[in-house]
C-alpha positions as CSV (number, residue, x, y, z in Angstrom):
1,X,2.3,47.0,-77.2
2,X,0.4,48.3,-74.2
3,X,-0.4,44.7,-73.3
4,X,3.3,43.7,-73.6
5,X,4.3,46.5,-71.2
6,X,1.8,45.3,-68.6
7,X,3.1,41.7,-68.9
8,X,6.7,42.9,-68.5
9,X,5.7,44.9,-65.5
10,X,4.1,41.8,-64.0
11,X,7.2,39.7,-64.7
12,X,9.3,42.3,-63.0
13,X,7.0,42.3,-59.9
14,X,7.0,38.5,-59.6
15,X,10.8,38.5,-60.0
16,X,11.1,40.9,-57.1
17,X,8.8,38.8,-55.0
18,X,10.9,35.7,-55.8
19,X,14.0,37.5,-54.6
20,X,12.3,38.1,-51.2
21,X,11.0,34.6,-50.8
22,X,14.4,33.1,-51.8
23,X,16.2,35.2,-49.2
24,X,13.6,34.3,-46.5
25,X,14.1,30.6,-47.4
26,X,17.9,30.9,-46.9
27,X,17.5,32.7,-43.6
28,X,15.0,30.1,-42.4
29,X,17.4,27.3,-43.4
30,X,20.2,28.8,-41.3
31,X,17.9,29.4,-38.3
32,X,16.4,25.9,-38.6
33,X,19.8,24.3,-38.0
34,X,20.4,26.4,-34.9
35,X,16.9,25.6,-33.6
36,X,17.5,21.9,-34.1
37,X,20.7,22.0,-32.2
38,X,18.8,23.8,-29.4
39,X,16.2,21.1,-29.2
40,X,18.8,18.4,-29.0
41,X,20.8,20.3,-26.4
42,X,17.8,20.7,-24.1
43,X,16.9,17.0,-23.8
44,X,19.7,15.8,-21.6
45,X,19.0,18.3,-18.8
46,X,15.3,17.3,-18.6
47,X,16.2,13.6,-18.7
48,X,18.8,14.0,-15.9
49,X,16.4,16.0,-13.6
50,X,13.7,13.4,-14.2
51,X,15.9,10.5,-13.3
52,X,17.2,12.1,-10.2
53,X,13.7,13.1,-9.0
54,X,12.4,9.6,-9.7
55,X,15.2,8.0,-7.6
56,X,14.6,10.5,-4.8
57,X,10.9,9.6,-5.0
58,X,11.7,5.9,-4.6
59,X,13.9,6.7,-1.6
60,X,11.0,8.5,0.0
61,X,7.9,6.5,-1.0
62,X,5.9,8.0,1.9
63,X,5.9,11.5,0.3
64,X,3.7,12.3,-2.7
65,X,4.8,15.6,-4.4
66,X,2.1,18.1,-5.4
67,X,2.9,17.6,-9.1
68,X,2.2,13.9,-8.9
69,X,-1.1,14.2,-7.1
70,X,-4.5,14.4,-8.9
71,X,-6.8,17.3,-8.0
72,X,-10.6,16.7,-8.2
73,X,-11.7,20.1,-9.5
74,X,-13.4,21.3,-12.7
75,X,-10.7,23.7,-13.8
76,X,-8.0,23.1,-16.5
77,X,-4.9,25.1,-17.4
78,X,-3.9,25.3,-21.1
79,X,-0.6,26.6,-22.4
80,X,-0.8,27.4,-26.2
81,X,2.6,27.7,-27.9
82,X,2.5,29.3,-31.4
83,X,4.8,31.6,-33.4
84,X,5.1,35.4,-33.2
85,X,5.3,35.7,-37.0
86,X,3.4,34.2,-40.0
87,X,4.6,33.0,-43.4
88,X,5.1,29.4,-42.0
89,X,2.4,27.6,-43.9
90,X,-0.4,25.9,-42.0
91,X,1.6,25.3,-38.8
92,X,-0.3,27.6,-36.5
93,X,-3.6,26.8,-38.1
94,X,-3.1,23.0,-37.5
95,X,-2.3,23.4,-33.8
96,X,-5.0,25.9,-33.1
97,X,-7.5,23.6,-34.8
98,X,-6.6,20.9,-32.3
99,X,-6.8,23.5,-29.4
100,X,-10.3,24.4,-30.5
101,X,-11.5,20.8,-30.5
102,X,-9.9,20.2,-27.0
103,X,-11.4,23.4,-25.6
104,X,-14.8,22.2,-26.8
105,X,-14.4,18.8,-25.2
106,X,-13.3,20.4,-21.9
107,X,-16.1,22.9,-21.8
108,X,-18.7,20.3,-22.7
109,X,-17.4,18.4,-19.6
110,X,-18.1,21.4,-17.4
111,X,-14.5,22.6,-17.0
112,X,-13.3,26.2,-16.7
113,X,-10.3,27.1,-18.7
114,X,-7.4,29.3,-17.8
115,X,-5.0,29.8,-20.7
116,X,-1.4,31.0,-21.1
117,X,-0.4,32.3,-24.6
118,X,3.2,31.9,-25.8
119,X,3.5,33.6,-29.2
120,X,1.4,36.4,-30.8
121,X,-0.6,34.0,-33.0
122,X,-1.9,32.0,-30.1
123,X,-2.6,35.2,-28.1
124,X,-4.7,36.6,-30.9
125,X,-6.6,33.4,-31.2
126,X,-7.4,33.1,-27.5
127,X,-8.5,36.7,-27.4
128,X,-10.8,36.3,-30.4
129,X,-12.6,33.3,-28.9
130,X,-12.9,35.0,-25.5
131,X,-10.7,32.6,-23.5
132,X,-9.4,33.7,-20.1
133,X,-5.8,34.5,-20.6
134,X,-4.0,34.7,-17.3
135,X,-0.4,35.3,-18.7
136,X,1.4,35.7,-22.0
137,X,4.9,35.6,-23.4
138,X,5.4,37.1,-26.9
139,X,8.3,38.4,-29.0
140,X,10.6,35.7,-27.7
141,X,13.0,36.1,-30.6
142,X,14.9,33.3,-32.2
143,X,16.3,32.1,-28.9
144,X,13.8,31.3,-26.1
145,X,15.0,32.2,-22.6
146,X,13.8,30.1,-19.7
147,X,13.2,33.0,-17.4
148,X,10.6,34.5,-19.9
149,X,8.7,31.2,-20.0
150,X,8.8,30.6,-16.2
151,X,7.2,34.0,-15.7
152,X,4.4,33.1,-18.0
153,X,3.6,29.6,-16.8
154,X,4.2,30.2,-13.1
155,X,0.6,31.1,-12.3
156,X,-0.7,27.7,-13.7
157,X,2.0,25.7,-11.9
158,X,1.2,27.5,-8.6
159,X,-2.5,26.9,-9.0
160,X,-2.0,23.2,-9.7
161,X,0.3,22.9,-6.6
162,X,-2.4,24.5,-4.5
163,X,-5.1,22.1,-5.9
164,X,-7.0,24.6,-7.9
165,X,-6.5,22.9,-11.3
166,X,-7.2,19.3,-12.3
167,X,-4.5,19.3,-15.0
168,X,-2.3,21.5,-17.1
169,X,-2.1,20.9,-20.8
170,X,0.4,22.3,-23.3
171,X,-0.3,22.6,-27.1
172,X,2.6,23.1,-29.5
173,X,4.0,21.8,-32.8
174,X,6.5,19.0,-32.3
175,X,9.5,18.9,-34.6
176,X,9.8,15.5,-36.3
177,X,12.1,16.3,-39.2
178,X,12.6,19.0,-41.8
179,X,9.5,18.1,-43.8
180,X,7.3,16.9,-40.9
181,X,5.9,18.9,-38.0
182,X,3.2,17.4,-35.8
183,X,0.7,19.4,-33.7
184,X,0.3,17.8,-30.3
185,X,-1.5,18.5,-27.0
186,X,0.3,16.9,-24.1
187,X,-0.5,16.7,-20.4
188,X,2.1,18.7,-18.4
189,X,0.6,18.1,-15.0
190,X,0.0,15.9,-13.2
191,X,3.3,14.1,-14.0
192,X,3.0,10.4,-14.6
193,X,4.3,8.5,-11.6
194,X,4.5,5.3,-13.6
195,X,6.7,6.8,-16.2
196,X,9.1,8.3,-13.6
197,X,9.3,5.0,-11.8
198,X,10.1,3.2,-15.0
199,X,12.8,5.7,-15.8
200,X,14.3,5.1,-12.3
201,X,14.3,1.3,-12.9
202,X,15.9,1.7,-16.3
203,X,18.6,4.0,-15.1
204,X,21.3,2.1,-13.3
205,X,23.6,5.1,-12.9
206,X,21.6,6.7,-10.1
207,X,20.7,3.6,-8.0
208,X,23.9,3.6,-6.0
209,X,23.9,7.3,-5.3
210,X,23.6,8.4,-1.6
211,X,22.3,11.8,-0.9
212,X,22.6,14.4,1.8
213,X,19.4,16.5,1.8
214,X,19.3,20.2,2.4
215,X,17.0,21.4,3.8
216,X,14.9,18.2,3.6
217,X,14.0,15.4,1.0
218,X,10.5,16.8,0.4
219,X,11.7,20.3,-0.5
220,X,14.4,18.9,-2.8
221,X,11.9,16.6,-4.6
222,X,9.4,19.5,-5.1
223,X,12.1,21.8,-6.4
224,X,13.5,19.1,-8.8
225,X,10.0,18.4,-10.2
226,X,9.3,22.1,-10.7
227,X,12.6,22.3,-12.7
228,X,11.6,19.3,-14.6
229,X,8.2,20.8,-15.6
230,X,9.8,24.0,-16.6
231,X,12.3,22.0,-18.7
232,X,9.4,20.3,-20.4
233,X,7.8,23.7,-21.2
234,X,11.1,25.0,-22.6
235,X,11.5,21.8,-24.7
236,X,8.0,22.4,-26.2
237,X,8.9,26.0,-27.1
238,X,12.2,24.9,-28.6
239,X,10.4,22.2,-30.6
240,X,7.9,24.8,-31.8
241,X,10.6,27.2,-32.9
242,X,12.4,24.4,-34.8
243,X,9.1,23.5,-36.5
244,X,8.5,27.2,-37.3
245,X,11.8,27.6,-39.2
246,X,11.3,24.3,-41.0
247,X,7.8,25.2,-42.0
248,X,8.9,28.7,-43.1
249,X,11.7,27.2,-45.2
250,X,9.3,24.8,-46.9
251,X,6.7,27.5,-47.5
252,X,9.2,30.0,-48.9
253,X,10.7,27.3,-51.2
254,X,7.2,26.5,-52.5
255,X,6.6,30.3,-53.0
256,X,9.9,30.6,-55.0
257,X,9.0,27.6,-57.1
258,X,5.5,29.0,-57.8
259,X,7.1,32.4,-58.7
260,X,9.3,30.5,-61.3
261,X,6.2,28.9,-62.8
262,X,4.4,32.2,-63.0
263,X,7.4,33.9,-64.6
264,X,7.6,31.1,-67.2
265,X,3.9,31.4,-68.0
266,X,4.1,35.2,-68.3
267,X,7.1,35.0,-70.5
268,X,5.2,32.6,-72.8
269,X,2.2,35.0,-72.9
270,X,4.5,37.9,-73.5
271,X,6.2,36.1,-76.4
272,X,2.9,35.2,-78.0
273,X,1.6,38.8,-77.6
274,X,4.8,40.2,-79.1
275,X,4.7,37.7,-82.0
276,X,1.0,38.6,-82.7
277,X,1.9,42.3,-82.7
278,X,4.8,41.7,-85.2
279,X,2.6,39.6,-87.4
280,X,-0.1,42.3,-87.4
281,X,2.5,44.9,-88.4
282,X,3.8,42.8,-91.2
283,X,0.3,42.2,-92.5
284,X,-0.4,45.9,-92.5
285,X,2.9,46.6,-94.4
286,X,2.1,43.9,-96.9
287,X,-1.4,45.1,-97.3
288,X,-0.3,48.7,-97.8
289,X,2.3,47.7,-100.4
290,X,-0.3,45.7,-102.3
291,X,-2.7,48.7,-102.3
292,X,0.0,51.0,-103.6
293,X,0.9,48.5,-106.4
């Protein structure tokens, strides 16, 4: 029964693996709910800042903020948002595939690339391909903090404000629902003036407001737009974390289901092997008895 012992050992090993994947699935489910709440909670702040900035911009049409201006240079900033850990299916692979295609397009057009990595997987990818990484933010934990992100993306925002970058892109995985996460690459800067004007026209609650500016309207608008861009970056990271937990939950559930299938198959093989050994022993006993008789 040496073969039977080996099969039992394999069954035991798969059962232990199943316990781990089941526990990870339950942990990811709990974290996913918190991450979804964080995504929903971050949206009103960004919407309010955008609406106020848009209305201030309409009140001061002669001033064009730096984040709304287009810069005619051959240099692009790219923020790559990925996870710090693995075991989340093909989530990182999908977004990094899109990043690779976009980098090729930008480089073929003669652009230089300056990258910021948020997450260990993206940092490792950018390092392997030889991209110029100007800043990084890793080990963010389960709750992203805005001050950690601001420090990482500040160099790109400052360069754009100084006219050294033509645009700033951000790549991340957008949370759609528990089963669907979509890799996207969005333009962070320059901000769309048409979109902000439309938001101002659609928002009646800010039209009748009167403001007292301190120190001056231009400084207030610049500061608000910077906060808005930072809020967009935070929103992308929050989306990515919600997508990570959803993808990990689905991946661990699939792993647990596969473990069940493997255990069933091994049990069937074990039973067949055991039955064959019993049949062989019975045949030997019957044969021995017949020889004695």
